[in-house]
Predicted model as a PDB file, atoms N, CA, C, CB and O in Angstrom, pLDDT in the B-factor column:
MODEL        1                                                                  
ATOM      1  N   UNK A   1     109.106 119.693  92.546  1.00 57.00           N  
ATOM      2  CA  UNK A   1     107.794 119.462  91.955  1.00 57.00           C  
ATOM      3  C   UNK A   1     107.015 118.442  92.784  1.00 57.00           C  
ATOM      4  CB  UNK A   1     107.933 118.980  90.497  1.00 57.00           C  
ATOM      5  O   UNK A   1     107.552 117.400  93.160  1.00 57.00           O  
ATOM      6  N   UNK A   2     105.773 118.742  93.062  1.00 73.00           N  
ATOM      7  CA  UNK A   2     104.931 117.857  93.864  1.00 73.00           C  
ATOM      8  C   UNK A   2     104.410 116.713  92.997  1.00 73.00           C  
ATOM      9  CB  UNK A   2     103.751 118.643  94.495  1.00 73.00           C  
ATOM     10  O   UNK A   2     103.891 116.934  91.903  1.00 73.00           O  
ATOM     11  N   UNK A   3     104.557 115.488  93.501  1.00 84.00           N  
ATOM     12  CA  UNK A   3     104.087 114.323  92.764  1.00 84.00           C  
ATOM     13  C   UNK A   3     102.573 114.163  92.873  1.00 84.00           C  
ATOM     14  CB  UNK A   3     104.781 113.067  93.271  1.00 84.00           C  
ATOM     15  O   UNK A   3     101.976 114.437  93.914  1.00 84.00           O  
ATOM     16  N   UNK A   4     101.975 113.719  91.787  1.00 92.00           N  
ATOM     17  CA  UNK A   4     100.542 113.443  91.756  1.00 92.00           C  
ATOM     18  C   UNK A   4     100.240 112.185  92.577  1.00 92.00           C  
ATOM     19  CB  UNK A   4     100.046 113.276  90.293  1.00 92.00           C  
ATOM     20  O   UNK A   4      99.174 112.061  93.180  1.00 92.00           O  
ATOM     21  N   UNK A   5     101.195 111.262  92.586  1.00 95.00           N  
ATOM     22  CA  UNK A   5     101.009 109.981  93.264  1.00 95.00           C  
ATOM     23  C   UNK A   5     101.543 109.999  94.682  1.00 95.00           C  
ATOM     24  CB  UNK A   5     101.679 108.879  92.486  1.00 95.00           C  
ATOM     25  O   UNK A   5     102.503 110.701  94.997  1.00 95.00           O  
ATOM     26  N   UNK A   6     100.897 109.208  95.533  1.00 96.00           N  
ATOM     27  CA  UNK A   6     101.454 109.000  96.873  1.00 96.00           C  
ATOM     28  C   UNK A   6     102.631 108.031  96.701  1.00 96.00           C  
ATOM     29  CB  UNK A   6     100.357 108.432  97.898  1.00 96.00           C  
ATOM     30  O   UNK A   6     102.792 107.410  95.650  1.00 96.00           O  
ATOM     31  N   UNK A   7     103.431 107.919  97.733  1.00 96.00           N  
ATOM     32  CA  UNK A   7     104.577 107.001  97.692  1.00 96.00           C  
ATOM     33  C   UNK A   7     104.089 105.578  97.380  1.00 96.00           C  
ATOM     34  CB  UNK A   7     105.358 107.028  99.047  1.00 96.00           C  
ATOM     35  O   UNK A   7     104.686 104.879  96.561  1.00 96.00           O  
ATOM     36  N   UNK A   8     103.015 105.162  98.031  1.00 97.00           N  
ATOM     37  CA  UNK A   8     102.481 103.806  97.851  1.00 97.00           C  
ATOM     38  C   UNK A   8     101.955 103.593  96.429  1.00 97.00           C  
ATOM     39  CB  UNK A   8     101.361 103.538  98.868  1.00 97.00           C  
ATOM     40  O   UNK A   8     102.194 102.548  95.823  1.00 97.00           O  
ATOM     41  N   UNK A   9     101.237 104.591  95.900  1.00 97.00           N  
ATOM     42  CA  UNK A   9     100.716 104.473  94.533  1.00 97.00           C  
ATOM     43  C   UNK A   9     101.866 104.332  93.542  1.00 97.00           C  
ATOM     44  CB  UNK A   9      99.842 105.700  94.170  1.00 97.00           C  
ATOM     45  O   UNK A   9     101.798 103.552  92.592  1.00 97.00           O  
ATOM     46  N   UNK A  10     102.912 105.094  93.783  1.00 96.00           N  
ATOM     47  CA  UNK A  10     104.083 105.030  92.895  1.00 96.00           C  
ATOM     48  C   UNK A  10     104.712 103.630  92.964  1.00 96.00           C  
ATOM     49  CB  UNK A  10     105.135 106.123  93.284  1.00 96.00           C  
ATOM     50  O   UNK A  10     105.083 103.062  91.937  1.00 96.00           O  
ATOM     51  N   UNK A  11     104.829 103.084  94.172  1.00 97.00           N  
ATOM     52  CA  UNK A  11     105.390 101.727  94.328  1.00 97.00           C  
ATOM     53  C   UNK A  11     104.550 100.717  93.542  1.00 97.00           C  
ATOM     54  CB  UNK A  11     105.450 101.322  95.836  1.00 97.00           C  
ATOM     55  O   UNK A  11     105.086  99.860  92.839  1.00 97.00           O  
ATOM     56  N   UNK A  12     103.234 100.830  93.671  1.00 98.00           N  
ATOM     57  CA  UNK A  12     102.328  99.884  93.013  1.00 98.00           C  
ATOM     58  C   UNK A  12     102.439  99.983  91.500  1.00 98.00           C  
ATOM     59  CB  UNK A  12     100.881 100.134  93.448  1.00 98.00           C  
ATOM     60  O   UNK A  12     102.536  98.962  90.819  1.00 98.00           O  
ATOM     61  N   UNK A  13     102.427 101.203  90.964  1.00 97.00           N  
ATOM     62  CA  UNK A  13     102.509 101.351  89.509  1.00 97.00           C  
ATOM     63  C   UNK A  13     103.885 100.970  88.974  1.00 97.00           C  
ATOM     64  CB  UNK A  13     102.181 102.780  89.109  1.00 97.00           C  
ATOM     65  O   UNK A  13     104.001 100.500  87.842  1.00 97.00           O  
ATOM     66  N   UNK A  14     104.925 101.168  89.778  1.00 96.00           N  
ATOM     67  CA  UNK A  14     106.264 100.744  89.364  1.00 96.00           C  
ATOM     68  C   UNK A  14     106.301  99.217  89.233  1.00 96.00           C  
ATOM     69  CB  UNK A  14     107.339 101.234  90.380  1.00 96.00           C  
ATOM     70  O   UNK A  14     106.907  98.687  88.302  1.00 96.00           O  
ATOM     71  N   UNK A  15     105.655  98.519  90.162  1.00 97.00           N  
ATOM     72  CA  UNK A  15     105.597  97.050  90.083  1.00 97.00           C  
ATOM     73  C   UNK A  15     104.677  96.604  88.944  1.00 97.00           C  
ATOM     74  CB  UNK A  15     105.107  96.454  91.427  1.00 97.00           C  
ATOM     75  O   UNK A  15     104.962  95.619  88.262  1.00 97.00           O  
ATOM     76  N   UNK A  16     103.585  97.324  88.743  1.00 96.00           N  
ATOM     77  CA  UNK A  16     102.657  96.986  87.652  1.00 96.00           C  
ATOM     78  C   UNK A  16     103.361  96.992  86.304  1.00 96.00           C  
ATOM     79  CB  UNK A  16     101.481  97.967  87.627  1.00 96.00           C  
ATOM     80  O   UNK A  16     103.174  96.083  85.496  1.00 96.00           O  
ATOM     81  N   UNK A  17     104.174  98.023  86.061  1.00 95.00           N  
ATOM     82  CA  UNK A  17     104.843  98.089  84.760  1.00 95.00           C  
ATOM     83  C   UNK A  17     105.976  97.078  84.636  1.00 95.00           C  
ATOM     84  CB  UNK A  17     105.381  99.483  84.526  1.00 95.00           C  
ATOM     85  O   UNK A  17     106.530  96.884  83.554  1.00 95.00           O  
ATOM     86  N   UNK A  18     106.317  96.434  85.750  1.00 96.00           N  
ATOM     87  CA  UNK A  18     107.299  95.340  85.696  1.00 96.00           C  
ATOM     88  C   UNK A  18     106.583  93.996  85.580  1.00 96.00           C  
ATOM     89  CB  UNK A  18     108.213  95.357  86.953  1.00 96.00           C  
ATOM     90  O   UNK A  18     107.170  92.943  85.827  1.00 96.00           O  
ATOM     91  N   UNK A  19     105.308  94.050  85.203  1.00 95.00           N  
ATOM     92  CA  UNK A  19     104.482  92.856  84.966  1.00 95.00           C  
ATOM     93  C   UNK A  19     104.140  92.044  86.208  1.00 95.00           C  
ATOM     94  CB  UNK A  19     105.173  91.972  84.005  1.00 95.00           C  
ATOM     95  O   UNK A  19     103.861  90.849  86.112  1.00 95.00           O  
ATOM     96  N   UNK A  20     104.161  92.678  87.361  1.00 97.00           N  
ATOM     97  CA  UNK A  20     103.716  91.991  88.574  1.00 97.00           C  
ATOM     98  C   UNK A  20     102.191  91.952  88.561  1.00 97.00           C  
ATOM     99  CB  UNK A  20     104.255  92.703  89.871  1.00 97.00           C  
ATOM    100  O   UNK A  20     101.540  92.884  88.089  1.00 97.00           O  
ATOM    101  N   UNK A  21     101.633  90.869  89.083  1.00 97.00           N  
ATOM    102  CA  UNK A  21     100.177  90.767  89.191  1.00 97.00           C  
ATOM    103  C   UNK A  21      99.740  91.481  90.474  1.00 97.00           C  
ATOM    104  CB  UNK A  21      99.707  89.262  89.190  1.00 97.00           C  
ATOM    105  O   UNK A  21     100.569  91.818  91.319  1.00 97.00           O  
ATOM    106  N   UNK A  22      98.442  91.704  90.606  1.00 97.00           N  
ATOM    107  CA  UNK A  22      97.896  92.329  91.815  1.00 97.00           C  
ATOM    108  C   UNK A  22      98.305  91.504  93.033  1.00 97.00           C  
ATOM    109  CB  UNK A  22      96.340  92.456  91.730  1.00 97.00           C  
ATOM    110  O   UNK A  22      98.705  92.047  94.062  1.00 97.00           O  
ATOM    111  N   UNK A  23      98.198  90.190  92.897  1.00 98.00           N  
ATOM    112  CA  UNK A  23      98.539  89.278  93.997  1.00 98.00           C  
ATOM    113  C   UNK A  23     100.020  89.400  94.386  1.00 98.00           C  
ATOM    114  CB  UNK A  23      98.216  87.822  93.601  1.00 98.00           C  
ATOM    115  O   UNK A  23     100.354  89.444  95.570  1.00 98.00           O  
ATOM    116  N   UNK A  24     100.897  89.454  93.384  1.00 98.00           N  
ATOM    117  CA  UNK A  24     102.337  89.569  93.653  1.00 98.00           C  
ATOM    118  C   UNK A  24     102.691  90.916  94.283  1.00 98.00           C  
ATOM    119  CB  UNK A  24     103.131  89.379  92.358  1.00 98.00           C  
ATOM    120  O   UNK A  24     103.550  91.000  95.161  1.00 98.00           O  
ATOM    121  N   UNK A  25     102.016  91.963  93.819  1.00 98.00           N  
ATOM    122  CA  UNK A  25     102.254  93.300  94.382  1.00 98.00           C  
ATOM    123  C   UNK A  25     101.837  93.313  95.855  1.00 98.00           C  
ATOM    124  CB  UNK A  25     101.471  94.395  93.579  1.00 98.00           C  
ATOM    125  O   UNK A  25     102.560  93.824  96.710  1.00 98.00           O  
ATOM    126  N   UNK A  26     100.671  92.748  96.138  1.00 98.00           N  
ATOM    127  CA  UNK A  26     100.165  92.685  97.514  1.00 98.00           C  
ATOM    128  C   UNK A  26     101.171  91.972  98.419  1.00 98.00           C  
ATOM    129  CB  UNK A  26      98.796  91.961  97.558  1.00 98.00           C  
ATOM    130  O   UNK A  26     101.488  92.437  99.514  1.00 98.00           O  
ATOM    131  N   UNK A  27     101.660  90.839  97.936  1.00 98.00           N  
ATOM    132  CA  UNK A  27     102.611  90.041  98.710  1.00 98.00           C  
ATOM    133  C   UNK A  27     103.914  90.814  98.948  1.00 98.00           C  
ATOM    134  CB  UNK A  27     102.906  88.713  97.985  1.00 98.00           C  
ATOM    135  O   UNK A  27     104.436  90.835 100.063  1.00 98.00           O  
ATOM    136  N   UNK A  28     104.423  91.436  97.911  1.00 97.00           N  
ATOM    137  CA  UNK A  28     105.675  92.178  98.001  1.00 97.00           C  
ATOM    138  C   UNK A  28     105.581  93.382  98.935  1.00 97.00           C  
ATOM    139  CB  UNK A  28     106.096  92.635  96.627  1.00 97.00           C  
ATOM    140  O   UNK A  28     106.546  93.704  99.629  1.00 97.00           O  
ATOM    141  N   UNK A  29     104.426  94.049  98.957  1.00 98.00           N  
ATOM    142  CA  UNK A  29     104.267  95.250  99.774  1.00 98.00           C  
ATOM    143  C   UNK A  29     103.593  94.987 101.120  1.00 98.00           C  
ATOM    144  CB  UNK A  29     103.473  96.271  99.013  1.00 98.00           C  
ATOM    145  O   UNK A  29     103.352  95.913 101.893  1.00 98.00           O  
ATOM    146  N   UNK A  30     103.291  93.710 101.393  1.00 98.00           N  
ATOM    147  CA  UNK A  30     102.649  93.309 102.657  1.00 98.00           C  
ATOM    148  C   UNK A  30     101.307  94.018 102.871  1.00 98.00           C  
ATOM    149  CB  UNK A  30     103.583  93.605 103.838  1.00 98.00           C  
ATOM    150  O   UNK A  30     101.008  94.489 103.968  1.00 98.00           O  
ATOM    151  N   UNK A  31     100.507  94.083 101.801  1.00 98.00           N  
ATOM    152  CA  UNK A  31      99.161  94.653 101.889  1.00 98.00           C  
ATOM    153  C   UNK A  31      98.208  93.683 101.192  1.00 98.00           C  
ATOM    154  CB  UNK A  31      99.093  96.097 101.239  1.00 98.00           C  
ATOM    155  O   UNK A  31      98.649  92.757 100.511  1.00 98.00           O  
ATOM    156  N   UNK A  32      96.912  93.894 101.361  1.00 98.00           N  
ATOM    157  CA  UNK A  32      95.962  92.975 100.730  1.00 98.00           C  
ATOM    158  C   UNK A  32      95.782  93.311  99.246  1.00 98.00           C  
ATOM    159  CB  UNK A  32      94.600  93.027 101.456  1.00 98.00           C  
ATOM    160  O   UNK A  32      96.085  94.417  98.799  1.00 98.00           O  
ATOM    161  N   UNK A  33      95.282  92.328  98.502  1.00 98.00           N  
ATOM    162  CA  UNK A  33      95.009  92.545  97.077  1.00 98.00           C  
ATOM    163  C   UNK A  33      93.966  93.645  96.918  1.00 98.00           C  
ATOM    164  CB  UNK A  33      94.525  91.234  96.397  1.00 98.00           C  
ATOM    165  O   UNK A  33      94.025  94.442  95.982  1.00 98.00           O  
ATOM    166  N   UNK A  34      93.010  93.676  97.844  1.00 98.00           N  
ATOM    167  CA  UNK A  34      91.964  94.704  97.783  1.00 98.00           C  
ATOM    168  C   UNK A  34      92.585  96.098  97.921  1.00 98.00           C  
ATOM    169  CB  UNK A  34      90.902  94.473  98.896  1.00 98.00           C  
ATOM    170  O   UNK A  34      92.182  97.032  97.228  1.00 98.00           O  
ATOM    171  N   UNK A  35      93.552  96.232  98.802  1.00 98.00           N  
ATOM    172  CA  UNK A  35      94.233  97.514  98.989  1.00 98.00           C  
ATOM    173  C   UNK A  35      94.975  97.911  97.714  1.00 98.00           C  
ATOM    174  CB  UNK A  35      95.216  97.441 100.181  1.00 98.00           C  
ATOM    175  O   UNK A  35      94.962  99.077  97.321  1.00 98.00           O  
ATOM    176  N   UNK A  36      95.616  96.942  97.075  1.00 98.00           N  
ATOM    177  CA  UNK A  36      96.312  97.216  95.809  1.00 98.00           C  
ATOM    178  C   UNK A  36      95.305  97.731  94.783  1.00 98.00           C  
ATOM    179  CB  UNK A  36      97.037  95.934  95.274  1.00 98.00           C  
ATOM    180  O   UNK A  36      95.537  98.742  94.121  1.00 98.00           O  
ATOM    181  N   UNK A  37      94.178  97.015  94.661  1.00 98.00           N  
ATOM    182  CA  UNK A  37      93.151  97.427  93.691  1.00 98.00           C  
ATOM    183  C   UNK A  37      92.589  98.813  94.024  1.00 98.00           C  
ATOM    184  CB  UNK A  37      92.007  96.394  93.654  1.00 98.00           C  
ATOM    185  O   UNK A  37      92.309  99.605  93.125  1.00 98.00           O  
ATOM    186  N   UNK A  38      92.427  99.101  95.320  1.00 98.00           N  
ATOM    187  CA  UNK A  38      91.942 100.427  95.735  1.00 98.00           C  
ATOM    188  C   UNK A  38      92.906 101.530  95.299  1.00 98.00           C  
ATOM    189  CB  UNK A  38      91.748 100.475  97.262  1.00 98.00           C  
ATOM    190  O   UNK A  38      92.486 102.568  94.789  1.00 98.00           O  
ATOM    191  N   UNK A  39      94.200 101.294  95.505  1.00 98.00           N  
ATOM    192  CA  UNK A  39      95.209 102.284  95.100  1.00 98.00           C  
ATOM    193  C   UNK A  39      95.159 102.497  93.586  1.00 98.00           C  
ATOM    194  CB  UNK A  39      96.632 101.830  95.535  1.00 98.00           C  
ATOM    195  O   UNK A  39      95.229 103.631  93.113  1.00 98.00           O  
ATOM    196  N   UNK A  40      95.040 101.416  92.839  1.00 98.00           N  
ATOM    197  CA  UNK A  40      94.981 101.512  91.374  1.00 98.00           C  
ATOM    198  C   UNK A  40      93.734 102.293  90.961  1.00 98.00           C  
ATOM    199  CB  UNK A  40      94.978 100.095  90.723  1.00 98.00           C  
ATOM    200  O   UNK A  40      93.801 103.161  90.090  1.00 98.00           O  
ATOM    201  N   UNK A  41      92.600 101.984  91.584  1.00 98.00           N  
ATOM    202  CA  UNK A  41      91.350 102.704  91.287  1.00 98.00           C  
ATOM    203  C   UNK A  41      91.476 104.189  91.595  1.00 98.00           C  
ATOM    204  CB  UNK A  41      90.186 102.106  92.087  1.00 98.00           C  
ATOM    205  O   UNK A  41      91.007 105.032  90.831  1.00 98.00           O  
ATOM    206  N   UNK A  42      92.117 104.506  92.725  1.00 97.00           N  
ATOM    207  CA  UNK A  42      92.300 105.912  93.105  1.00 97.00           C  
ATOM    208  C   UNK A  42      93.095 106.661  92.046  1.00 97.00           C  
ATOM    209  CB  UNK A  42      93.008 106.017  94.466  1.00 97.00           C  
ATOM    210  O   UNK A  42      92.759 107.790  91.689  1.00 97.00           O  
ATOM    211  N   UNK A  43      94.150 106.027  91.546  1.00 97.00           N  
ATOM    212  CA  UNK A  43      94.991 106.668  90.531  1.00 97.00           C  
ATOM    213  C   UNK A  43      94.200 106.840  89.235  1.00 97.00           C  
ATOM    214  CB  UNK A  43      96.278 105.835  90.275  1.00 97.00           C  
ATOM    215  O   UNK A  43      94.274 107.888  88.594  1.00 97.00           O  
ATOM    216  N   UNK A  44      93.446 105.813  88.852  1.00 98.00           N  
ATOM    217  CA  UNK A  44      92.621 105.886  87.637  1.00 98.00           C  
ATOM    218  C   UNK A  44      91.646 107.064  87.761  1.00 98.00           C  
ATOM    219  CB  UNK A  44      91.840 104.541  87.403  1.00 98.00           C  
ATOM    220  O   UNK A  44      91.451 107.818  86.807  1.00 98.00           O  
ATOM    221  N   UNK A  45      91.037 107.215  88.941  1.00 97.00           N  
ATOM    222  CA  UNK A  45      90.105 108.329  89.182  1.00 97.00           C  
ATOM    223  C   UNK A  45      90.817 109.681  89.143  1.00 97.00           C  
ATOM    224  CB  UNK A  45      89.407 108.153  90.536  1.00 97.00           C  
ATOM    225  O   UNK A  45      90.328 110.627  88.524  1.00 97.00           O  
ATOM    226  N   UNK A  46      91.970 109.768  89.804  1.00 96.00           N  
ATOM    227  CA  UNK A  46      92.743 111.016  89.832  1.00 96.00           C  
ATOM    228  C   UNK A  46      93.050 111.492  88.418  1.00 96.00           C  
ATOM    229  CB  UNK A  46      94.052 110.827  90.622  1.00 96.00           C  
ATOM    230  O   UNK A  46      92.979 112.682  88.113  1.00 96.00           O  
ATOM    231  N   UNK A  47      93.396 110.525  87.555  1.00 97.00           N  
ATOM    232  CA  UNK A  47      93.802 110.856  86.187  1.00 97.00           C  
ATOM    233  C   UNK A  47      92.618 111.020  85.238  1.00 97.00           C  
ATOM    234  CB  UNK A  47      94.725 109.785  85.656  1.00 97.00           C  
ATOM    235  O   UNK A  47      92.759 111.577  84.149  1.00 97.00           O  
ATOM    236  N   UNK A  48      91.458 110.536  85.655  1.00 97.00           N  
ATOM    237  CA  UNK A  48      90.288 110.616  84.801  1.00 97.00           C  
ATOM    238  C   UNK A  48      90.372 109.696  83.594  1.00 97.00           C  
ATOM    239  CB  UNK A  48      90.091 112.023  84.345  1.00 97.00           C  
ATOM    240  O   UNK A  48      89.870 110.020  82.518  1.00 97.00           O  
ATOM    241  N   UNK A  49      91.017 108.536  83.782  1.00 98.00           N  
ATOM    242  CA  UNK A  49      91.138 107.556  82.699  1.00 98.00           C  
ATOM    243  C   UNK A  49      90.272 106.346  83.025  1.00 98.00           C  
ATOM    244  CB  UNK A  49      92.625 107.128  82.487  1.00 98.00           C  
ATOM    245  O   UNK A  49      89.656 106.291  84.089  1.00 98.00           O  
ATOM    246  N   UNK A  50      90.221 105.378  82.114  1.00 97.00           N  
ATOM    247  CA  UNK A  50      89.314 104.246  82.311  1.00 97.00           C  
ATOM    248  C   UNK A  50      89.978 102.914  82.625  1.00 97.00           C  
ATOM    249  CB  UNK A  50      88.495 104.080  81.111  1.00 97.00           C  
ATOM    250  O   UNK A  50      89.294 101.957  82.987  1.00 97.00           O  
ATOM    251  N   UNK A  51      91.299 102.835  82.494  1.00 97.00           N  
ATOM    252  CA  UNK A  51      91.947 101.540  82.730  1.00 97.00           C  
ATOM    253  C   UNK A  51      93.349 101.711  83.304  1.00 97.00           C  
ATOM    254  CB  UNK A  51      92.014 100.737  81.431  1.00 97.00           C  
ATOM    255  O   UNK A  51      93.918 102.803  83.311  1.00 97.00           O  
ATOM    256  N   UNK A  52      93.883 100.594  83.784  1.00 95.00           N  
ATOM    257  CA  UNK A  52      95.265 100.573  84.299  1.00 95.00           C  
ATOM    258  C   UNK A  52      96.240 100.985  83.210  1.00 95.00           C  
ATOM    259  CB  UNK A  52      95.633  99.169  84.837  1.00 95.00           C  
ATOM    260  O   UNK A  52      97.164 101.767  83.435  1.00 95.00           O  
ATOM    261  N   UNK A  53      96.007 100.438  82.024  1.00 94.00           N  
ATOM    262  CA  UNK A  53      96.909 100.717  80.899  1.00 94.00           C  
ATOM    263  C   UNK A  53      96.933 102.213  80.599  1.00 94.00           C  
ATOM    264  CB  UNK A  53      96.477  99.924  79.638  1.00 94.00           C  
ATOM    265  O   UNK A  53      98.000 102.806  80.438  1.00 94.00           O  
ATOM    266  N   UNK A  54      95.751 102.815  80.528  1.00 97.00           N  
ATOM    267  CA  UNK A  54      95.680 104.256  80.276  1.00 97.00           C  
ATOM    268  C   UNK A  54      96.370 105.029  81.397  1.00 97.00           C  
ATOM    269  CB  UNK A  54      94.212 104.712  80.138  1.00 97.00           C  
ATOM    270  O   UNK A  54      97.052 106.023  81.148  1.00 97.00           O  
ATOM    271  N   UNK A  55      96.188 104.568  82.622  1.00 97.00           N  
ATOM    272  CA  UNK A  55      96.825 105.221  83.769  1.00 97.00           C  
ATOM    273  C   UNK A  55      98.344 105.161  83.633  1.00 97.00           C  
ATOM    274  CB  UNK A  55      96.377 104.558  85.095  1.00 97.00           C  
ATOM    275  O   UNK A  55      99.033 106.160  83.841  1.00 97.00           O  
ATOM    276  N   UNK A  56      98.859 103.990  83.285  1.00 96.00           N  
ATOM    277  CA  UNK A  56     100.311 103.817  83.115  1.00 96.00           C  
ATOM    278  C   UNK A  56     100.827 104.766  82.035  1.00 96.00           C  
ATOM    279  CB  UNK A  56     100.653 102.343  82.746  1.00 96.00           C  
ATOM    280  O   UNK A  56     101.820 105.463  82.242  1.00 96.00           O  
ATOM    281  N   UNK A  57     100.154 104.794  80.889  1.00 96.00           N  
ATOM    282  CA  UNK A  57     100.591 105.660  79.787  1.00 96.00           C  
ATOM    283  C   UNK A  57     100.568 107.130  80.203  1.00 96.00           C  
ATOM    284  CB  UNK A  57      99.697 105.450  78.550  1.00 96.00           C  
ATOM    285  O   UNK A  57     101.496 107.883  79.908  1.00 96.00           O  
ATOM    286  N   UNK A  58      99.513 107.523  80.882  1.00 96.00           N  
ATOM    287  CA  UNK A  58      99.377 108.908  81.334  1.00 96.00           C  
ATOM    288  C   UNK A  58     100.485 109.258  82.337  1.00 96.00           C  
ATOM    289  CB  UNK A  58      97.984 109.134  81.970  1.00 96.00           C  
ATOM    290  O   UNK A  58     101.088 110.328  82.254  1.00 96.00           O  
ATOM    291  N   UNK A  59     100.743 108.361  83.269  1.00 96.00           N  
ATOM    292  CA  UNK A  59     101.783 108.597  84.277  1.00 96.00           C  
ATOM    293  C   UNK A  59     103.162 108.689  83.645  1.00 96.00           C  
ATOM    294  CB  UNK A  59     101.769 107.487  85.326  1.00 96.00           C  
ATOM    295  O   UNK A  59     104.011 109.460  84.090  1.00 96.00           O  
ATOM    296  N   UNK A  60     103.377 107.892  82.598  1.00 95.00           N  
ATOM    297  CA  UNK A  60     104.667 107.952  81.903  1.00 95.00           C  
ATOM    298  C   UNK A  60     104.812 109.289  81.161  1.00 95.00           C  
ATOM    299  CB  UNK A  60     104.806 106.765  80.911  1.00 95.00           C  
ATOM    300  O   UNK A  60     105.878 109.904  81.167  1.00 95.00           O  
ATOM    301  N   UNK A  61     103.712 109.724  80.521  1.00 96.00           N  
ATOM    302  CA  UNK A  61     103.727 111.018  79.813  1.00 96.00           C  
ATOM    303  C   UNK A  61     104.027 112.157  80.791  1.00 96.00           C  
ATOM    304  CB  UNK A  61     102.365 111.269  79.098  1.00 96.00           C  
ATOM    305  O   UNK A  61     104.734 113.111  80.467  1.00 96.00           O  
ATOM    306  N   UNK A  62     103.466 112.027  81.998  1.00 95.00           N  
ATOM    307  CA  UNK A  62     103.643 113.067  83.017  1.00 95.00           C  
ATOM    308  C   UNK A  62     104.964 112.919  83.763  1.00 95.00           C  
ATOM    309  CB  UNK A  62     102.490 113.030  84.009  1.00 95.00           C  
ATOM    310  O   UNK A  62     105.265 113.699  84.666  1.00 95.00           O  
ATOM    311  N   UNK A  63     105.739 111.929  83.387  1.00 94.00           N  
ATOM    312  CA  UNK A  63     107.037 111.639  84.028  1.00 94.00           C  
ATOM    313  C   UNK A  63     106.906 111.282  85.510  1.00 94.00           C  
ATOM    314  CB  UNK A  63     107.963 112.838  83.884  1.00 94.00           C  
ATOM    315  O   UNK A  63     107.818 111.515  86.302  1.00 94.00           O  
ATOM    316  N   UNK A  64     105.737 110.704  85.871  1.00 94.00           N  
ATOM    317  CA  UNK A  64     105.529 110.269  87.262  1.00 94.00           C  
ATOM    318  C   UNK A  64     106.197 108.900  87.487  1.00 94.00           C  
ATOM    319  CB  UNK A  64     103.998 110.192  87.595  1.00 94.00           C  
ATOM    320  O   UNK A  64     106.691 108.597  88.573  1.00 94.00           O  
ATOM    321  N   UNK A  65     106.192 108.096  86.428  1.00 93.00           N  
ATOM    322  CA  UNK A  65     106.866 106.781  86.482  1.00 93.00           C  
ATOM    323  C   UNK A  65     107.625 106.607  85.178  1.00 93.00           C  
ATOM    324  CB  UNK A  65     105.835 105.593  86.704  1.00 93.00           C  
ATOM    325  O   UNK A  65     107.298 107.236  84.172  1.00 93.00           O  
ATOM    326  N   UNK A  66     108.647 105.744  85.197  1.00 87.00           N  
ATOM    327  CA  UNK A  66     109.305 105.414  83.943  1.00 87.00           C  
ATOM    328  C   UNK A  66     109.709 103.963  83.909  1.00 87.00           C  
ATOM    329  CB  UNK A  66     110.515 106.295  83.728  1.00 87.00           C  
ATOM    330  O   UNK A  66     109.875 103.317  84.944  1.00 87.00           O  
ATOM    331  N   UNK A  67     109.866 103.458  82.692  1.00 82.00           N  
ATOM    332  CA  UNK A  67     110.172 102.033  82.508  1.00 82.00           C  
ATOM    333  C   UNK A  67     111.597 101.724  82.933  1.00 82.00           C  
ATOM    334  CB  UNK A  67     109.960 101.619  81.046  1.00 82.00           C  
ATOM    335  O   UNK A  67     112.031 100.575  82.850  1.00 82.00           O  
TER     336      UNK A  67                                                      
ENDMDL                                                                          
END                                                                             
């Protein structure tokens, strides 16, 4: 099955659900905070939702990420 998320988007959302902040995610993945926010925005747009929380819930429903 083809994933909706890129490898990087999946990494970011996996860290997000572990309560990492944007800053901590950026540091851990060696990318800028702006890049982290861009990836999150892209996923929100792909899913047609309005927030990170909605994106997380939708991704969990779709079995793209899990706790």
